[in-house]
C-alpha positions in Angstrom: -104.5 34.4 15.4 -105.5 35.7 12.0 -102.4 37.9 11.9 -100.2 34.8 12.7 -101.8 32.9 9.8 -101.4 35.6 7.4 -97.6 35.9 8.2 -97.2 32.2 7.9 -99.3 31.5 4.9 -96.4 30.2 2.6 -95.3 27.3 5.0 -99.0 26.5 5.7 -99.6 26.2 2.0 -96.5 23.9 1.7 -97.6 21.7 4.4 -101.2 21.5 3.1 -100.1 20.7 -0.5 -97.6 18.0 0.7 -100.5 16.6 3.0 -102.8 16.4 -0.1 -100.1 14.7 -2.3 -99.5 12.0 0.4 -103.2 11.4 0.7 -103.1 10.5 -3.0 -104.6 13.3 -4.8 -103.2 13.9 -8.4 -100.4 16.4 -8.5 -101.8 18.7 -11.2 -105.2 19.1 -9.3 -103.3 19.3 -6.0 -101.1 22.2 -7.2 -103.8 24.1 -9.0 -106.2 23.9 -6.2 -103.6 24.6 -3.5 -102.6 27.8 -5.4 -106.1 29.1 -6.0 -107.3 28.3 -2.4 -104.3 30.1 -1.0 -104.5 33.0 -3.4 -108.0 33.8 -2.1 -106.8 33.4 1.5 -103.8 35.6 1.0 -106.1 38.2 -0.5 -108.6 38.0 2.1 -105.9 38.3 4.8 -104.1 41.1 3.2 -104.4 44.8 3.4 -105.8 44.6 -0.2 -108.7 42.7 0.9 -111.4 43.5 -1.6 -114.6 45.3 -0.7 -116.1 44.1 -3.9 -116.0 40.7 -5.5 -114.9 42.2 -8.7 -111.3 42.6 -7.6 -110.7 38.8 -7.5 -111.1 38.4 -11.4 -108.9 41.5 -11.8 -106.2 40.0 -9.4 -106.4 36.7 -11.2 -105.9 38.4 -14.6 -102.7 39.9 -13.5 -101.4 36.4 -13.3 -101.7 36.1 -17.1 -99.3 38.8 -17.4 -96.8 37.0 -15.2 -97.2 33.8 -17.3 -96.3 35.9 -20.5 -93.3 37.5 -18.8 -92.0 34.0 -18.0 -92.7 32.9 -21.6 -90.7 35.9 -22.9 -87.8 35.3 -20.9 -84.9 34.2 -23.1 -83.0 32.7 -20.4 -85.6 30.0 -19.5 -85.7 29.2 -23.3 -82.5 27.1 -22.4 -84.4 24.7 -20.3 -86.2 22.8 -23.3 -82.9 22.7 -25.3 -80.9 21.0 -22.3 -83.9 18.7 -21.5 -84.0 17.6 -25.2 -80.3 17.2 -25.4 -80.2 14.8 -22.4 -83.2 12.8 -23.5 -81.8 12.1 -26.8 -78.6 10.9 -25.3 -80.4 8.9 -22.9 -82.5 7.3 -25.5 -79.7 6.7 -27.7 -78.3 4.3 -24.9 -75.4 6.7 -24.1 -75.8 5.9 -20.4 -75.8 2.2 -20.9 -72.5 2.3 -22.9 -70.9 4.6 -20.4 -71.8 2.4 -17.5 -70.6 -0.7 -19.2 -67.4 0.8 -20.2 -66.6 2.5 -17.0 -67.7 -0.6 -15.1 -65.2 -2.7 -17.0 -62.5 0.0 -16.2 -63.1 -0.1 -12.5 -64.5 -3.7 -12.4 -61.2 -5.2 -10.9 -61.6 -3.0 -7.7 -64.0 -3.7 -5.0 -66.8 -1.1 -5.2 -65.7 -0.3 -8.8 -69.2 -0.7 -10.0 -70.5 1.8 -7.5 -67.8 4.2 -8.4 -68.8 3.8 -12.1 -72.4 4.4 -11.2 -71.4 7.8 -9.4 -69.3 8.9 -12.5 -71.8 8.0 -15.0 -74.5 9.7 -12.9 -72.3 12.9 -12.9 -71.9 12.7 -16.8 -75.4 11.7 -17.2 -76.6 14.7 -15.0 -74.3 17.1 -17.0 -76.1 16.0 -20.3 -79.6 15.4 -18.9 -80.2 18.1 -16.1 -83.1 16.4 -14.8 -83.1 14.3 -11.7 -86.1 12.1 -12.7 -84.4 11.1 -16.0 -81.1 10.5 -14.5 -82.4 8.3 -11.6 -84.7 6.3 -13.9 -82.0 5.7 -16.5 -79.4 4.6 -13.8 -81.8 2.4 -11.9 -83.0 0.6 -15.0 -79.4 0.0 -16.3 -77.2 -0.3 -13.2 -79.5 -1.8 -10.5 -79.9 -5.3 -12.0 -76.3 -5.5 -12.7 -75.4 -4.4 -9.1 -77.8 -7.0 -7.7 -76.5 -9.8 -9.9 -73.0 -9.5 -8.7 -73.9 -9.5 -5.1 -74.0 -5.9 -4.0 -75.8 -5.0 -0.9 -79.3 -3.7 -1.8 -79.2 -0.6 0.4 -75.8 0.2 -1.0 -76.9 -0.2 -4.6 -80.2 1.7 -4.4 -78.4 4.5 -2.3 -75.7 4.9 -4.8 -78.2 5.2 -7.6 -80.4 7.8 -5.8 -77.2 9.8 -4.8 -75.8 9.7 -8.4 -79.1 10.7 -9.9 -79.5 13.8 -7.7 -76.2 15.2 -9.1 -78.2 16.4 -11.9 -79.5 19.3 -9.6 -75.9 20.7 -9.1 -73.7 19.5 -12.1 -73.9 22.1 -14.8 -75.9 22.6 -17.0 -78.6 21.9 -14.4 -82.2 23.2 -15.0 -82.4 24.1 -11.4 -79.4 26.6 -11.8 -81.1 28.2 -14.7 -84.3 28.9 -12.8 -82.3 30.1 -9.9 -80.3 32.6 -12.0 -83.6 34.0 -13.4 -85.0 34.5 -9.8 -81.6 35.8 -8.3 -80.9 38.0 -11.1 -77.5 36.5 -11.7 -76.1 35.3 -15.1 -76.4 31.4 -15.8 -72.6 31.4 -16.6 -71.7 32.6 -13.0 -74.2 30.0 -11.5 -72.4 27.4 -13.5 -69.0 28.4 -12.5 -70.1 28.6 -9.0 -71.6 25.1 -9.0 -68.9 23.3 -10.8 -66.4 22.8 -8.0 -69.0 21.8 -5.4 -70.2 19.3 -7.7 -66.9 17.7 -8.3 -66.5 17.8 -4.4 -69.8 16.0 -3.9 -68.7 13.2 -6.5 -65.4 12.7 -4.8 -67.1 12.4 -1.5 -69.4 9.7 -2.7 -66.5 7.9 -4.2 -64.6 8.2 -0.9 -67.6 6.8 0.9 -67.7 3.7 -1.3 -63.7 3.4 -0.7 -64.2 3.4 3.0 -67.1 1.0 2.6 -64.7 -1.5 0.7 -62.5 -1.6 3.8 -65.3 -1.8 6.3 -67.9 -4.0 4.7 -66.1 -5.6 1.6 -68.8 -8.1 1.0 -71.3 -5.4 0.3 -69.4 -4.0 -2.6 -67.5 -6.9 -4.5 -65.4 -6.6 -7.7 -66.6 -8.0 -10.8 -65.7 -11.6 -11.5 -63.0 -11.9 -14.0 -65.2 -13.7 -16.6 -67.4 -10.7 -16.8 -64.5 -8.4 -17.9 -64.8 -8.6 -21.5 -62.6 -5.9 -22.5 -59.6 -7.3 -20.7 -56.9 -5.4 -19.1 -54.7 -2.7 -20.6 -54.8 0.1 -18.0 -51.1 1.0 -18.7 -52.1 1.7 -22.2 -54.8 4.0 -21.1 -52.4 5.9 -18.8 -50.0 6.2 -21.6 -52.6 7.7 -23.9 -53.6 10.0 -21.3 -49.9 11.2 -20.9 -49.4 11.6 -24.6 -52.7 13.7 -24.8 -51.6 16.0 -21.9 -48.3 16.5 -23.6 -50.0 17.4 -26.8 -52.3 19.7 -24.8 -49.2 21.4 -23.2 -47.3 21.7 -26.6 -50.3 23.3 -28.2 -50.7 25.8 -25.3 -47.1 26.9 -25.4 -46.0 26.3 -29.0 -48.7 25.7 -31.7 -51.2 28.2 -30.5 -48.8 30.7 -28.6 -50.1 33.6 -30.4 -53.8 33.2 -29.4 -55.4 34.5 -26.1 -55.3 32.2 -23.2 -58.9 31.1 -23.5 -58.5 30.3 -27.3 -55.2 28.6 -26.7 -56.8 26.3 -24.1 -59.7 25.4 -26.3 -57.7 24.8 -29.5 -55.0 22.7 -27.6 -57.6 20.6 -25.7 -59.6 20.0 -29.0 -56.3 19.0 -30.8 -55.3 16.4 -28.1 -58.8 15.0 -27.8 -59.1 14.6 -31.6 -55.8 12.9 -31.6 -56.8 10.5 -29.0 -60.0 9.8 -30.7 -58.5 9.3 -34.1 -55.9 6.9 -32.7 -58.6 4.8 -31.2 -60.7 4.7 -34.3 -57.9 3.8 -36.6 -56.7 1.2 -34.2 -60.2 -0.3 -34.2 -60.8 -0.2 -37.9 -57.4 -1.5 -39.0 -56.9 -3.8 -35.8 -53.4 -2.4 -35.3 -53.0 -3.3 -31.8 -51.3 0.0 -30.8 -53.5 0.4 -27.8 -55.5 -2.2 -25.7 -59.3 -2.9 -26.3 -60.1 -1.4 -23.0 -58.3 1.9 -23.7 -59.7 2.0 -27.1 -63.3 1.5 -25.9 -63.0 4.0 -23.0 -61.7 6.7 -25.3 -64.5 6.0 -28.1 -67.3 6.0 -25.5 -66.1 8.7 -23.2 -65.0 11.6 -25.7 -68.1 12.2 -27.5 -70.4 13.1 -24.5 -67.4 14.9 -22.7 -66.9 16.9 -26.0 -70.6 17.7 -26.0 -70.5 19.0 -22.5 -67.5 20.9 -23.1 -69.0 22.5 -26.4 -72.0 23.5 -24.2 -70.4 24.7 -20.9 -67.1 25.7 -22.5 -68.8 28.2 -24.8 -71.0 29.6 -21.9 -68.0 30.0 -19.6 -65.9 31.8 -22.1 -68.8 34.0 -23.0 -68.8 33.0 -26.7 -72.5 31.8 -26.4 -75.5 32.6 -24.2 -77.1 29.8 -22.1 -79.9 29.6 -24.8 -77.4 29.4 -27.6 -75.2 26.8 -25.9 -78.5 24.8 -25.2 -79.3 24.8 -28.8 -75.8 23.8 -29.7 -76.0 20.9 -27.2 -79.4 19.7 -28.8 -78.0 19.8 -32.3 -74.9 17.9 -31.0 -77.0 15.2 -29.3 -78.9 14.7 -32.4 -75.7 14.5 -34.5 -74.2 11.9 -32.0 -77.4 9.7 -32.0 -77.2 10.0 -35.8 -73.6 8.8 -36.0 -74.2 5.9 -33.7 -77.3 5.0 -36.1 -79.7 5.2 -33.0 -81.9 8.2 -34.1 -85.2 7.0 -35.2 -88.6 8.9 -35.6 -90.0 7.0 -32.6 -86.9 8.2 -30.4 -87.2 11.7 -31.7 -91.0 11.8 -30.9 -90.7 10.3 -27.5 -87.8 12.8 -26.6 -90.0 15.7 -27.8 -93.1 14.5 -25.8 -91.0 14.2 -22.9 -89.3 17.6 -23.2 -92.8 19.1 -23.6 -93.9 17.5 -20.2 -90.7 18.2 -18.4 -90.4 21.8 -19.6 -93.9 22.5 -18.5 -93.2 21.0 -15.0 -90.2 23.0 -14.6 
């Protein structure tokens, strides 16, 4: 019996800790007490069972070395950088702007608001990397809107929960950083491996909403016309996308033909993105009417966070920067974006730093 318990100590510890949490014990005390209790049990039931009580302090002291090893790990240093980046963007109301704009874009379609929540959840997951932050932000912003326009409560809450969990797999996920350290693989490999599954999961979520619009259309209604404040203009957006893709193609094959493939791709993509953003900003400032208001808002709201994600992930994928360096660039870029939007205050910075400390310690 004792041998069976010794071989299954891990699952028993997990069940015990979960039971203590469900009873209502504080998380910190539960985890600490559970770890210490099962540490003593594990030592007692192992072949290293001490003959003297002095051995317990010696084994406990060895844990301090493990703690310092974790603190010296440069890969794990990326965790506070990515957490800080996401929290700054969240507190600068980026998620709110994204949801409003993408909701307007898909608003005429049944289930369009749910699809917008999934897309924004993926983008917010890519910038935050923390499930709790994504779910809280999406819940506070999108749930009241979905309820106001007649969405089924189960569909609305399920969509928000599913979109929030995308932060687990959409790079740069904090879970992937920890897994890379435990598995002995590079963070870049983990990110590349998780990219396509993340896109597939988002596509399946959107496909489920599309099926729901045919089976239960009353559960996922379209936005009323009076709420679409940005108006129409989808053809203008399609035209801008086609022009940007053409610029990217021309840059790849003509302007930057003498560069390596990776540098050509980055340079041409940057040129096309800057062109679209400049056209939108000039159109808004001088009121030229070259593109629709919807196209203008989509480009201005979407490009900065997408550029930040590309800056972080692109440099890691191409081997230009390590994950820690990429996280540092992302944190700096988030501060710059918040400053440009005039939403960076001392209070916002302090809250982000406090939350980063707590979340990093938890991870």
